[in-house]
PDB file of N, H, CA, C and O in Angstrom:
ATOM      1  N   UNK A   1       0.877  -1.295  -0.038  1.00  0.00           N
ATOM      2  CA  UNK A   1      -0.200  -0.017   0.072  1.00  0.00           C
ATOM      3  C   UNK A   1       0.926   1.101  -0.011  1.00  0.00           C
ATOM      4  O   UNK A   1       1.964   0.906   0.622  1.00  0.00           O
ATOM      5  N   UNK A   2       0.764   2.360  -0.821  1.00  0.00           N
ATOM      6  H   UNK A   2      -0.079   2.518  -1.335  1.00  0.00           H
ATOM      7  CA  UNK A   2       1.424   3.332  -0.904  1.00  0.00           C
ATOM      8  C   UNK A   2       0.384   4.603  -0.625  1.00  0.00           C
ATOM      9  O   UNK A   2      -0.484   4.830  -1.468  1.00  0.00           O
ATOM     10  N   UNK A   3       0.484   5.410   0.544  1.00  0.00           N
ATOM     11  H   UNK A   3       1.189   5.226   1.229  1.00  0.00           H
ATOM     12  CA  UNK A   3      -0.158   6.448   0.928  1.00  0.00           C
ATOM     13  C   UNK A   3       0.559   7.790   0.298  1.00  0.00           C
ATOM     14  O   UNK A   3       1.650   8.121   0.761  1.00  0.00           O
ATOM     15  N   UNK A   4       0.097   8.383  -0.507  1.00  0.00           N
ATOM     16  H   UNK A   4      -0.790   8.114  -0.883  1.00  0.00           H
ATOM     17  CA  UNK A   4       0.242   9.869  -0.984  1.00  0.00           C
ATOM     18  C   UNK A   4      -0.646  10.634  -1.384  1.00  0.00           C
ATOM     19  O   UNK A   4      -1.038  10.666  -2.551  1.00  0.00           O
ATOM     20  N   UNK A   5      -1.241  11.631  -0.087  1.00  0.00           N
ATOM     21  H   UNK A   5      -0.922  11.605   0.860  1.00  0.00           H
ATOM     22  CA  UNK A   5      -2.051  12.337  -0.869  1.00  0.00           C
ATOM     23  C   UNK A   5      -1.753  13.849   0.035  1.00  0.00           C
ATOM     24  O   UNK A   5      -1.073  13.842   1.061  1.00  0.00           O
ATOM     25  N   UNK A   6      -2.256  14.863  -0.421  1.00  0.00           N
ATOM     26  H   UNK A   6      -2.808  14.869  -1.254  1.00  0.00           H
ATOM     27  CA  UNK A   6      -2.155  15.946  -0.244  1.00  0.00           C
ATOM     28  C   UNK A   6      -3.097  16.454  -0.180  1.00  0.00           C
ATOM     29  O   UNK A   6      -4.143  15.891  -0.503  1.00  0.00           O
ATOM     30  N   UNK A   7      -3.036  18.014   0.374  1.00  0.00           N
ATOM     31  H   UNK A   7      -2.186  18.470   0.636  1.00  0.00           H
ATOM     32  CA  UNK A   7      -4.339  19.278   0.387  1.00  0.00           C
ATOM     33  C   UNK A   7      -3.420  20.411   0.843  1.00  0.00           C
ATOM     34  O   UNK A   7      -2.539  20.293   1.695  1.00  0.00           O
ATOM     35  N   UNK A   8      -3.728  21.511   0.180  1.00  0.00           N
ATOM     36  H   UNK A   8      -4.443  21.607  -0.512  1.00  0.00           H
ATOM     37  CA  UNK A   8      -2.922  22.630   0.649  1.00  0.00           C
ATOM     38  C   UNK A   8      -3.552  23.938   0.244  1.00  0.00           C
ATOM     39  O   UNK A   8      -3.764  24.323  -0.906  1.00  0.00           O
ATOM     40  N   UNK A   9      -3.861  24.656   1.558  1.00  0.00           N
ATOM     41  H   UNK A   9      -3.690  24.343   2.493  1.00  0.00           H
ATOM     42  CA  UNK A   9      -4.731  25.941   0.988  1.00  0.00           C
ATOM     43  C   UNK A   9      -3.812  26.873   1.073  1.00  0.00           C
ATOM     44  O   UNK A   9      -3.131  26.866   2.099  1.00  0.00           O
ATOM     45  N   UNK A  10      -3.571  27.802   0.150  1.00  0.00           N
ATOM     46  H   UNK A  10      -4.124  27.808  -0.683  1.00  0.00           H
ATOM     47  CA  UNK A  10      -2.383  28.871   0.218  1.00  0.00           C
ATOM     48  C   UNK A  10      -3.174  30.113   0.291  1.00  0.00           C
ATOM     49  O   UNK A  10      -4.260  30.499  -0.140  1.00  0.00           O
ATOM     50  N   UNK A  11      -1.800  30.792   1.307  1.00  0.00           N
ATOM     51  H   UNK A  11      -0.918  30.479   1.657  1.00  0.00           H
ATOM     52  CA  UNK A  11      -2.419  32.098   1.515  1.00  0.00           C
ATOM     53  C   UNK A  11      -1.935  32.605   2.842  1.00  0.00           C
ATOM     54  O   UNK A  11      -1.560  31.752   3.645  1.00  0.00           O
ATOM     55  N   UNK A  12      -1.886  33.960   3.214  1.00  0.00           N
ATOM     56  H   UNK A  12      -2.191  34.653   2.561  1.00  0.00           H
ATOM     57  CA  UNK A  12      -1.435  34.166   4.344  1.00  0.00           C
ATOM     58  C   UNK A  12      -2.201  33.630   5.485  1.00  0.00           C
ATOM     59  O   UNK A  12      -3.388  33.302   5.479  1.00  0.00           O
ATOM     60  N   UNK A  13      -1.050  33.567   6.834  1.00  0.00           N
ATOM     61  H   UNK A  13      -0.086  33.833   6.839  1.00  0.00           H
ATOM     62  CA  UNK A  13      -1.651  32.672   7.790  1.00  0.00           C
ATOM     63  C   UNK A  13      -2.894  33.412   8.360  1.00  0.00           C
ATOM     64  O   UNK A  13      -3.676  32.611   8.871  1.00  0.00           O
ATOM     65  N   UNK A  14      -3.280  34.623   8.419  1.00  0.00           N
ATOM     66  H   UNK A  14      -2.645  35.274   8.003  1.00  0.00           H
ATOM     67  CA  UNK A  14      -4.321  35.490   8.906  1.00  0.00           C
ATOM     68  C   UNK A  14      -5.601  35.176   8.071  1.00  0.00           C
ATOM     69  O   UNK A  14      -6.703  35.234   8.617  1.00  0.00           O
ATOM     70  N   UNK A  15      -5.445  34.778   6.487  1.00  0.00           N
ATOM     71  H   UNK A  15      -4.550  34.731   6.043  1.00  0.00           H
ATOM     72  CA  UNK A  15      -6.396  34.433   6.166  1.00  0.00           C
ATOM     73  C   UNK A  15      -6.705  33.040   6.043  1.00  0.00           C
ATOM     74  O   UNK A  15      -7.482  32.685   5.156  1.00  0.00           O
ATOM     75  N   UNK A  16      -6.272  32.338   6.703  1.00  0.00           N
ATOM     76  H   UNK A  16      -5.641  32.626   7.423  1.00  0.00           H
ATOM     77  CA  UNK A  16      -6.596  30.621   6.615  1.00  0.00           C
ATOM     78  C   UNK A  16      -7.432  30.729   7.614  1.00  0.00           C
ATOM     79  O   UNK A  16      -7.170  31.424   8.596  1.00  0.00           O
ATOM     80  N   UNK A  17      -8.707  29.949   7.461  1.00  0.00           N
ATOM     81  H   UNK A  17      -8.920  29.384   6.664  1.00  0.00           H
ATOM     82  CA  UNK A  17      -9.999  29.376   7.844  1.00  0.00           C
ATOM     83  C   UNK A  17      -9.267  28.383   9.081  1.00  0.00           C
ATOM     84  O   UNK A  17      -8.059  28.164   9.176  1.00  0.00           O
ATOM     85  N   UNK A  18     -10.257  27.901   9.909  1.00  0.00           N
ATOM     86  H   UNK A  18     -11.238  28.079   9.832  1.00  0.00           H
ATOM     87  CA  UNK A  18     -10.337  27.101  10.784  1.00  0.00           C
ATOM     88  C   UNK A  18     -10.591  25.919  10.185  1.00  0.00           C
ATOM     89  O   UNK A  18      -9.929  24.889  10.314  1.00  0.00           O
ATOM     90  N   UNK A  19     -11.706  26.103   9.430  1.00  0.00           N
ATOM     91  H   UNK A  19     -12.244  26.940   9.326  1.00  0.00           H
ATOM     92  CA  UNK A  19     -12.358  24.712   8.221  1.00  0.00           C
ATOM     93  C   UNK A  19     -11.210  24.196   7.043  1.00  0.00           C
ATOM     94  O   UNK A  19     -11.130  23.079   6.533  1.00  0.00           O
ATOM     95  N   UNK A  20     -10.360  25.390   6.795  1.00  0.00           N
ATOM     96  H   UNK A  20     -10.424  26.298   7.209  1.00  0.00           H
ATOM     97  CA  UNK A  20      -9.291  25.085   6.009  1.00  0.00           C
ATOM     98  C   UNK A  20      -8.471  24.503   6.721  1.00  0.00           C
ATOM     99  O   UNK A  20      -8.370  23.363   6.267  1.00  0.00           O
ATOM    100  N   UNK A  21      -7.758  24.641   7.665  1.00  0.00           N
ATOM    101  H   UNK A  21      -7.839  25.567   8.033  1.00  0.00           H
ATOM    102  CA  UNK A  21      -6.528  23.946   8.726  1.00  0.00           C
ATOM    103  C   UNK A  21      -7.190  22.634   8.710  1.00  0.00           C
ATOM    104  O   UNK A  21      -6.877  21.779   7.882  1.00  0.00           O
ATOM    105  N   UNK A  22      -8.208  22.428   9.712  1.00  0.00           N
ATOM    106  H   UNK A  22      -8.462  23.123  10.385  1.00  0.00           H
ATOM    107  CA  UNK A  22      -8.849  21.189   9.795  1.00  0.00           C
ATOM    108  C   UNK A  22      -9.111  20.143   8.741  1.00  0.00           C
ATOM    109  O   UNK A  22      -9.192  18.951   9.037  1.00  0.00           O
ATOM    110  N   UNK A  23      -9.276  20.701   7.215  1.00  0.00           N
ATOM    111  H   UNK A  23      -9.211  21.669   6.975  1.00  0.00           H
ATOM    112  CA  UNK A  23      -9.433  19.944   6.585  1.00  0.00           C
ATOM    113  C   UNK A  23      -7.997  19.352   5.980  1.00  0.00           C
ATOM    114  O   UNK A  23      -8.045  18.149   5.722  1.00  0.00           O
ATOM    115  N   UNK A  24      -6.809  19.970   5.731  1.00  0.00           N
ATOM    116  H   UNK A  24      -6.770  20.947   5.940  1.00  0.00           H
ATOM    117  CA  UNK A  24      -5.649  20.053   5.699  1.00  0.00           C
ATOM    118  C   UNK A  24      -5.106  18.805   6.738  1.00  0.00           C
ATOM    119  O   UNK A  24      -4.286  17.958   6.385  1.00  0.00           O
ATOM    120  N   UNK A  25      -5.624  18.859   7.855  1.00  0.00           N
ATOM    121  H   UNK A  25      -6.290  19.547   8.142  1.00  0.00           H
ATOM    122  CA  UNK A  25      -5.375  17.947   9.120  1.00  0.00           C
ATOM    123  C   UNK A  25      -5.729  16.940   8.802  1.00  0.00           C
ATOM    124  O   UNK A  25      -4.875  16.060   8.688  1.00  0.00           O
ATOM    125  N   UNK A  26      -7.346  16.579   8.478  1.00  0.00           N
ATOM    126  H   UNK A  26      -8.039  17.294   8.571  1.00  0.00           H
ATOM    127  CA  UNK A  26      -7.939  15.550   8.359  1.00  0.00           C
ATOM    128  C   UNK A  26      -6.859  14.818   6.865  1.00  0.00           C
ATOM    129  O   UNK A  26      -6.415  13.671   6.831  1.00  0.00           O
ATOM    130  N   UNK A  27      -6.755  15.423   6.257  1.00  0.00           N
ATOM    131  H   UNK A  27      -7.117  16.356   6.284  1.00  0.00           H
ATOM    132  CA  UNK A  27      -6.284  14.727   4.640  1.00  0.00           C
ATOM    133  C   UNK A  27      -4.867  14.154   4.909  1.00  0.00           C
ATOM    134  O   UNK A  27      -4.557  13.034   4.504  1.00  0.00           O
ATOM    135  N   UNK A  28      -3.862  15.095   5.727  1.00  0.00           N
ATOM    136  H   UNK A  28      -4.114  16.005   6.055  1.00  0.00           H
ATOM    137  CA  UNK A  28      -2.699  14.618   5.784  1.00  0.00           C
ATOM    138  C   UNK A  28      -2.501  13.488   7.166  1.00  0.00           C
ATOM    139  O   UNK A  28      -1.785  12.499   7.006  1.00  0.00           O
ATOM    140  N   UNK A  29      -3.160  13.723   8.433  1.00  0.00           N
ATOM    141  H   UNK A  29      -3.742  14.525   8.562  1.00  0.00           H
ATOM    142  CA  UNK A  29      -2.955  12.630   9.216  1.00  0.00           C
ATOM    143  C   UNK A  29      -4.014  11.693   9.435  1.00  0.00           C
ATOM    144  O   UNK A  29      -3.756  10.503   9.614  1.00  0.00           O
ATOM    145  N   UNK A  30      -5.186  12.133   9.437  1.00  0.00           N
ATOM    146  H   UNK A  30      -5.396  13.100   9.292  1.00  0.00           H
ATOM    147  CA  UNK A  30      -6.280  10.882   9.502  1.00  0.00           C
ATOM    148  C   UNK A  30      -6.520  10.278   7.962  1.00  0.00           C
ATOM    149  O   UNK A  30      -7.374   9.394   7.890  1.00  0.00           O
ATOM    150  N   UNK A  31      -5.769  10.717   6.569  1.00  0.00           N
ATOM    151  H   UNK A  31      -5.076  11.435   6.628  1.00  0.00           H
ATOM    152  CA  UNK A  31      -6.058  10.027   5.480  1.00  0.00           C
ATOM    153  C   UNK A  31      -5.489   8.846   5.786  1.00  0.00           C
ATOM    154  O   UNK A  31      -6.179   7.836   5.922  1.00  0.00           O
ATOM    155  N   UNK A  32      -3.704   8.838   5.979  1.00  0.00           N
ATOM    156  H   UNK A  32      -3.143   9.659   5.869  1.00  0.00           H
ATOM    157  CA  UNK A  32      -2.718   7.453   5.731  1.00  0.00           C
ATOM    158  C   UNK A  32      -3.486   6.948   7.110  1.00  0.00           C
ATOM    159  O   UNK A  32      -3.217   5.750   7.190  1.00  0.00           O
ATOM    160  N   UNK A  33      -4.150   7.247   8.001  1.00  0.00           N
ATOM    161  H   UNK A  33      -4.369   8.221   7.936  1.00  0.00           H
ATOM    162  CA  UNK A  33      -4.482   6.406   9.397  1.00  0.00           C
ATOM    163  C   UNK A  33      -5.214   5.616   8.845  1.00  0.00           C
ATOM    164  O   UNK A  33      -4.819   4.450   8.815  1.00  0.00           O
ATOM    165  N   UNK A  34      -6.691   5.983   8.136  1.00  0.00           N
ATOM    166  H   UNK A  34      -7.012   6.930   8.161  1.00  0.00           H
ATOM    167  CA  UNK A  34      -7.472   5.179   7.654  1.00  0.00           C
ATOM    168  C   UNK A  34      -7.122   4.323   6.533  1.00  0.00           C
ATOM    169  O   UNK A  34      -7.797   3.309   6.364  1.00  0.00           O
ATOM    170  N   UNK A  35      -6.045   4.618   5.648  1.00  0.00           N
ATOM    171  H   UNK A  35      -5.496   5.443   5.785  1.00  0.00           H
ATOM    172  CA  UNK A  35      -5.900   3.837   4.712  1.00  0.00           C
ATOM    173  C   UNK A  35      -5.254   2.464   5.328  1.00  0.00           C
ATOM    174  O   UNK A  35      -5.712   1.359   5.038  1.00  0.00           O
ATOM    175  N   UNK A  36      -4.159   2.649   6.195  1.00  0.00           N
ATOM    176  H   UNK A  36      -3.787   3.547   6.430  1.00  0.00           H
ATOM    177  CA  UNK A  36      -3.480   1.996   7.106  1.00  0.00           C
ATOM    178  C   UNK A  36      -4.723   0.796   7.552  1.00  0.00           C
ATOM    179  O   UNK A  36      -4.742  -0.392   7.230  1.00  0.00           O
ATOM    180  N   UNK A  37      -5.514   1.397   8.220  1.00  0.00           N
ATOM    181  H   UNK A  37      -5.499   2.362   8.481  1.00  0.00           H
ATOM    182  CA  UNK A  37      -6.604   0.488   8.715  1.00  0.00           C
ATOM    183  C   UNK A  37      -7.605  -0.502   8.102  1.00  0.00           C
ATOM    184  O   UNK A  37      -8.169  -1.480   8.594  1.00  0.00           O
ATOM    185  N   UNK A  38      -7.660   0.099   6.764  1.00  0.00           N
ATOM    186  H   UNK A  38      -7.203   0.894   6.365  1.00  0.00           H
ATOM    187  CA  UNK A  38      -8.311  -0.635   5.566  1.00  0.00           C
ATOM    188  C   UNK A  38      -7.469  -1.883   5.318  1.00  0.00           C
ATOM    189  O   UNK A  38      -7.848  -3.055   5.310  1.00  0.00           O
ATOM    190  N   UNK A  39      -6.138  -1.343   5.100  1.00  0.00           N
ATOM    191  H   UNK A  39      -5.830  -0.392   5.106  1.00  0.00           H
ATOM    192  CA  UNK A  39      -4.930  -2.141   4.243  1.00  0.00           C
ATOM    193  C   UNK A  39      -4.592  -3.289   5.114  1.00  0.00           C
ATOM    194  O   UNK A  39      -4.440  -4.426   4.665  1.00  0.00           O
ATOM    195  N   UNK A  40      -4.467  -2.954   6.467  1.00  0.00           N
ATOM    196  H   UNK A  40      -4.591  -2.031   6.831  1.00  0.00           H
ATOM    197  CA  UNK A  40      -4.276  -4.035   7.512  1.00  0.00           C
ATOM    198  C   UNK A  40      -4.807  -5.219   7.466  1.00  0.00           C
ATOM    199  O   UNK A  40      -3.971  -6.123   7.466  1.00  0.00           O
ATOM    200  N   UNK A  41      -6.495  -5.719   7.403  1.00  0.00           N
ATOM    201  H   UNK A  41      -7.173  -4.984   7.403  1.00  0.00           H
ATOM    202  CA  UNK A  41      -6.591  -6.808   7.459  1.00  0.00           C
ATOM    203  C   UNK A  41      -6.382  -7.509   5.891  1.00  0.00           C
ATOM    204  O   UNK A  41      -6.338  -8.735   6.000  1.00  0.00           O
ATOM    205  N   UNK A  42      -6.279  -7.165   4.837  1.00  0.00           N
ATOM    206  H   UNK A  42      -6.315  -6.169   4.748  1.00  0.00           H
ATOM    207  CA  UNK A  42      -5.847  -7.755   3.433  1.00  0.00           C
ATOM    208  C   UNK A  42      -4.430  -7.972   3.723  1.00  0.00           C
ATOM    209  O   UNK A  42      -3.959  -8.912   3.083  1.00  0.00           O
ATOM    210  N   UNK A  43      -3.644  -7.392   4.477  1.00  0.00           N
ATOM    211  H   UNK A  43      -4.027  -6.629   4.997  1.00  0.00           H
ATOM    212  CA  UNK A  43      -2.272  -7.590   4.438  1.00  0.00           C
ATOM    213  C   UNK A  43      -1.912  -8.732   5.044  1.00  0.00           C
ATOM    214  O   UNK A  43      -1.139  -9.556   4.555  1.00  0.00           O
ATOM    215  N   UNK A  44      -2.791  -8.871   6.788  1.00  0.00           N
ATOM    216  H   UNK A  44      -3.419  -8.202   7.185  1.00  0.00           H
ATOM    217  CA  UNK A  44      -2.482  -9.907   7.591  1.00  0.00           C
ATOM    218  C   UNK A  44      -3.211 -11.423   6.774  1.00  0.00           C
ATOM    219  O   UNK A  44      -2.639 -12.500   6.944  1.00  0.00           O
ATOM    220  N   UNK A  45      -4.200 -11.360   6.105  1.00  0.00           N
ATOM    221  H   UNK A  45      -4.664 -10.485   5.967  1.00  0.00           H
ATOM    222  CA  UNK A  45      -4.744 -12.416   5.277  1.00  0.00           C
ATOM    223  C   UNK A  45      -3.945 -13.233   4.432  1.00  0.00           C
ATOM    224  O   UNK A  45      -3.947 -14.451   4.251  1.00  0.00           O
ATOM    225  N   UNK A  46      -3.249 -12.298   3.942  1.00  0.00           N
ATOM    226  H   UNK A  46      -3.248 -11.309   4.088  1.00  0.00           H
ATOM    227  CA  UNK A  46      -2.073 -12.669   2.993  1.00  0.00           C
ATOM    228  C   UNK A  46      -0.780 -13.135   3.373  1.00  0.00           C
ATOM    229  O   UNK A  46       0.038 -13.688   2.637  1.00  0.00           O
ATOM    230  N   UNK A  47      -0.644 -12.813   4.808  1.00  0.00           N
ATOM    231  H   UNK A  47      -1.308 -12.364   5.405  1.00  0.00           H
ATOM    232  CA  UNK A  47       0.247 -12.905   5.505  1.00  0.00           C
ATOM    233  C   UNK A  47       1.689 -11.981   4.806  1.00  0.00           C
ATOM    234  O   UNK A  47       2.866 -12.329   4.899  1.00  0.00           O
ATOM    235  N   UNK A  48       1.352 -11.206   4.373  1.00  0.00           N
ATOM    236  H   UNK A  48       0.395 -10.924   4.298  1.00  0.00           H
ATOM    237  CA  UNK A  48       2.466 -10.264   3.525  1.00  0.00           C
ATOM    238  C   UNK A  48       1.766  -8.868   3.162  1.00  0.00           C
ATOM    239  O   UNK A  48       0.590  -8.655   2.866  1.00  0.00           O
ATOM    240  N   UNK A  49       2.879  -7.954   3.280  1.00  0.00           N
ATOM    241  H   UNK A  49       3.834  -8.127   3.520  1.00  0.00           H
ATOM    242  CA  UNK A  49       2.380  -6.606   2.454  1.00  0.00           C
ATOM    243  C   UNK A  49       3.659  -5.714   2.789  1.00  0.00           C
ATOM    244  O   UNK A  49       4.672  -6.088   3.380  1.00  0.00           O
ATOM    245  N   UNK A  50       3.432  -4.682   2.371  1.00  0.00           N
ATOM    246  H   UNK A  50       2.609  -4.378   1.891  1.00  0.00           H
ATOM    247  CA  UNK A  50       4.205  -3.398   2.885  1.00  0.00           C
ATOM    248  C   UNK A  50       3.437  -2.269   2.630  1.00  0.00           C
ATOM    249  O   UNK A  50       2.632  -2.040   1.727  1.00  0.00           O
ATOM    250  N   UNK A  51       3.979  -1.308   3.981  1.00  0.00           N
ATOM    251  H   UNK A  51       4.633  -1.494   4.714  1.00  0.00           H
ATOM    252  CA  UNK A  51       3.062   0.022   3.906  1.00  0.00           C
ATOM    253  C   UNK A  51       4.011   1.132   3.583  1.00  0.00           C
ATOM    254  O   UNK A  51       5.015   1.250   4.285  1.00  0.00           O
ATOM    255  N   UNK A  52       3.831   1.825   2.751  1.00  0.00           N
ATOM    256  H   UNK A  52       3.016   1.729   2.180  1.00  0.00           H
ATOM    257  CA  UNK A  52       4.720   3.100   2.181  1.00  0.00           C
ATOM    258  C   UNK A  52       4.055   4.589   2.364  1.00  0.00           C
ATOM    259  O   UNK A  52       3.071   4.951   1.719  1.00  0.00           O
ATOM    260  N   UNK A  53       4.585   5.223   3.123  1.00  0.00           N
ATOM    261  H   UNK A  53       5.384   4.929   3.647  1.00  0.00           H
ATOM    262  CA  UNK A  53       4.092   6.516   3.072  1.00  0.00           C
ATOM    263  C   UNK A  53       4.932   7.647   2.536  1.00  0.00           C
ATOM    264  O   UNK A  53       5.929   7.985   3.173  1.00  0.00           O
ATOM    265  N   UNK A  54       4.588   8.299   1.346  1.00  0.00           N
ATOM    266  H   UNK A  54       3.778   8.025   0.828  1.00  0.00           H
ATOM    267  CA  UNK A  54       5.522   9.303   0.575  1.00  0.00           C
ATOM    268  C   UNK A  54       4.931  10.601   1.026  1.00  0.00           C
ATOM    269  O   UNK A  54       3.962  11.056   0.419  1.00  0.00           O
ATOM    270  N   UNK A  55       5.494  11.282   2.138  1.00  0.00           N
ATOM    271  H   UNK A  55       6.282  10.913   2.632  1.00  0.00           H
ATOM    272  CA  UNK A  55       5.312  12.674   2.383  1.00  0.00           C
ATOM    273  C   UNK A  55       5.744  13.876   1.322  1.00  0.00           C
ATOM    274  O   UNK A  55       6.645  13.778   0.489  1.00  0.00           O
ATOM    275  N   UNK A  56       5.132  14.710   1.480  1.00  0.00           N
ATOM    276  H   UNK A  56       4.399  14.789   2.156  1.00  0.00           H
ATOM    277  CA  UNK A  56       5.269  15.738   0.355  1.00  0.00           C
ATOM    278  C   UNK A  56       6.756  16.661   0.943  1.00  0.00           C
ATOM    279  O   UNK A  56       6.993  17.065   2.081  1.00  0.00           O
ATOM    280  N   UNK A  57       7.505  16.774  -0.198  1.00  0.00           N
ATOM    281  H   UNK A  57       7.312  16.446  -1.123  1.00  0.00           H
ATOM    282  CA  UNK A  57       8.779  17.533  -0.056  1.00  0.00           C
ATOM    283  C   UNK A  57       8.454  19.250   0.291  1.00  0.00           C
ATOM    284  O   UNK A  57       9.296  20.061   0.680  1.00  0.00           O
ATOM    285  N   UNK A  58       7.175  19.486   0.059  1.00  0.00           N
ATOM    286  H   UNK A  58       6.492  18.828  -0.257  1.00  0.00           H
ATOM    287  CA  UNK A  58       7.038  20.875  -0.097  1.00  0.00           C
ATOM    288  C   UNK A  58       6.338  21.104   1.445  1.00  0.00           C
ATOM    289  O   UNK A  58       5.725  22.138   1.712  1.00  0.00           O
ATOM    290  N   UNK A  59       6.505  20.082   2.340  1.00  0.00           N
ATOM    291  H   UNK A  59       7.003  19.242   2.123  1.00  0.00           H
ATOM    292  CA  UNK A  59       6.129  20.329   4.191  1.00  0.00           C
ATOM    293  C   UNK A  59       7.647  20.991   4.634  1.00  0.00           C
ATOM    294  O   UNK A  59       7.918  21.825   5.498  1.00  0.00           O
ATOM    295  N   UNK A  60       8.208  20.516   4.009  1.00  0.00           N
ATOM    296  H   UNK A  60       7.988  19.838   3.307  1.00  0.00           H
ATOM    297  CA  UNK A  60       9.712  20.746   4.455  1.00  0.00           C
ATOM    298  C   UNK A  60      10.272  22.384   4.268  1.00  0.00           C
ATOM    299  O   UNK A  60      11.181  22.900   4.917  1.00  0.00           O
ATOM    300  N   UNK A  61       9.441  23.037   3.176  1.00  0.00           N
ATOM    301  H   UNK A  61       8.702  22.617   2.648  1.00  0.00           H
ATOM    302  CA  UNK A  61       9.773  24.260   2.760  1.00  0.00           C
ATOM    303  C   UNK A  61       8.923  25.424   3.148  1.00  0.00           C
ATOM    304  O   UNK A  61       7.846  25.459   2.553  1.00  0.00           O
ATOM    305  N   UNK A  62       9.126  26.308   3.933  1.00  0.00           N
ATOM    306  H   UNK A  62      10.001  26.279   4.417  1.00  0.00           H
ATOM    307  CA  UNK A  62       8.581  27.173   4.435  1.00  0.00           C
ATOM    308  C   UNK A  62       8.293  28.436   3.412  1.00  0.00           C
ATOM    309  O   UNK A  62       9.245  28.790   2.716  1.00  0.00           O
ATOM    310  N   UNK A  63       7.099  29.105   3.285  1.00  0.00           N
ATOM    311  H   UNK A  63       6.326  28.818   3.850  1.00  0.00           H
ATOM    312  CA  UNK A  63       6.851  29.943   2.221  1.00  0.00           C
ATOM    313  C   UNK A  63       5.745  30.535   3.152  1.00  0.00           C
ATOM    314  O   UNK A  63       4.956  29.863   3.816  1.00  0.00           O
ATOM    315  N   UNK A  64       5.805  31.811   3.100  1.00  0.00           N
ATOM    316  H   UNK A  64       6.445  32.357   2.560  1.00  0.00           H
ATOM    317  CA  UNK A  64       4.670  32.977   3.382  1.00  0.00           C
ATOM    318  C   UNK A  64       3.143  32.932   3.534  1.00  0.00           C
ATOM    319  O   UNK A  64       2.357  33.312   4.402  1.00  0.00           O
ATOM    320  N   UNK A  65       3.029  32.288   2.288  1.00  0.00           N
ATOM    321  H   UNK A  65       3.668  31.980   1.583  1.00  0.00           H
ATOM    322  CA  UNK A  65       1.543  31.813   1.827  1.00  0.00           C
ATOM    323  C   UNK A  65       1.328  30.086   1.968  1.00  0.00           C
ATOM    324  O   UNK A  65       0.385  29.513   1.420  1.00  0.00           O
ATOM    325  N   UNK A  66       2.104  29.555   2.585  1.00  0.00           N
ATOM    326  H   UNK A  66       2.870  30.020   3.029  1.00  0.00           H
ATOM    327  CA  UNK A  66       1.901  28.137   2.708  1.00  0.00           C
ATOM    328  C   UNK A  66       2.073  27.837   4.389  1.00  0.00           C
ATOM    329  O   UNK A  66       2.479  26.721   4.715  1.00  0.00           O
ATOM    330  N   UNK A  67       1.791  28.739   5.339  1.00  0.00           N
ATOM    331  H   UNK A  67       1.461  29.645   5.074  1.00  0.00           H
ATOM    332  CA  UNK A  67       1.732  28.478   6.822  1.00  0.00           C
ATOM    333  C   UNK A  67       1.062  27.479   7.529  1.00  0.00           C
ATOM    334  O   UNK A  67       1.530  26.926   8.524  1.00  0.00           O
ATOM    335  N   UNK A  68      -0.075  27.228   7.011  1.00  0.00           N
ATOM    336  H   UNK A  68      -0.455  27.678   6.203  1.00  0.00           H
ATOM    337  CA  UNK A  68      -0.821  26.059   7.308  1.00  0.00           C
ATOM    338  C   UNK A  68      -0.216  24.891   6.768  1.00  0.00           C
ATOM    339  O   UNK A  68      -0.298  23.922   7.522  1.00  0.00           O
ATOM    340  N   UNK A  69       0.447  24.663   5.540  1.00  0.00           N
ATOM    341  H   UNK A  69       0.513  25.451   4.927  1.00  0.00           H
ATOM    342  CA  UNK A  69       1.011  23.746   5.237  1.00  0.00           C
ATOM    343  C   UNK A  69       2.336  22.885   6.076  1.00  0.00           C
ATOM    344  O   UNK A  69       2.555  21.712   6.379  1.00  0.00           O
ATOM    345  N   UNK A  70       2.955  24.036   6.220  1.00  0.00           N
ATOM    346  H   UNK A  70       2.777  24.989   5.974  1.00  0.00           H
ATOM    347  CA  UNK A  70       4.452  23.667   6.546  1.00  0.00           C
ATOM    348  C   UNK A  70       4.333  23.795   7.871  1.00  0.00           C
ATOM    349  O   UNK A  70       4.546  24.930   8.298  1.00  0.00           O
ATOM    350  N   UNK A  71       4.082  23.046   8.574  1.00  0.00           N
ATOM    351  H   UNK A  71       3.908  22.124   8.227  1.00  0.00           H
ATOM    352  CA  UNK A  71       4.071  22.842  10.285  1.00  0.00           C
ATOM    353  C   UNK A  71       4.982  22.319  10.711  1.00  0.00           C
ATOM    354  O   UNK A  71       5.071  22.124  11.923  1.00  0.00           O
TER     355      UNK A  71
END
């Protein structure tokens, strides 16, 4: 299973809404969590499997317009 999903709301931090930040947290944190929960039963039944999480390199870069994403 390869987890690689992302969502970014661009703009100054003072224009980022609570809803936009919560949406990014849901996608970046809960997305892989739920994907692993769904994949594990299949991997266990096969007695094999690999989990790979591919983070975004953009999360390591700090730009004024991406403060909610680069935390």
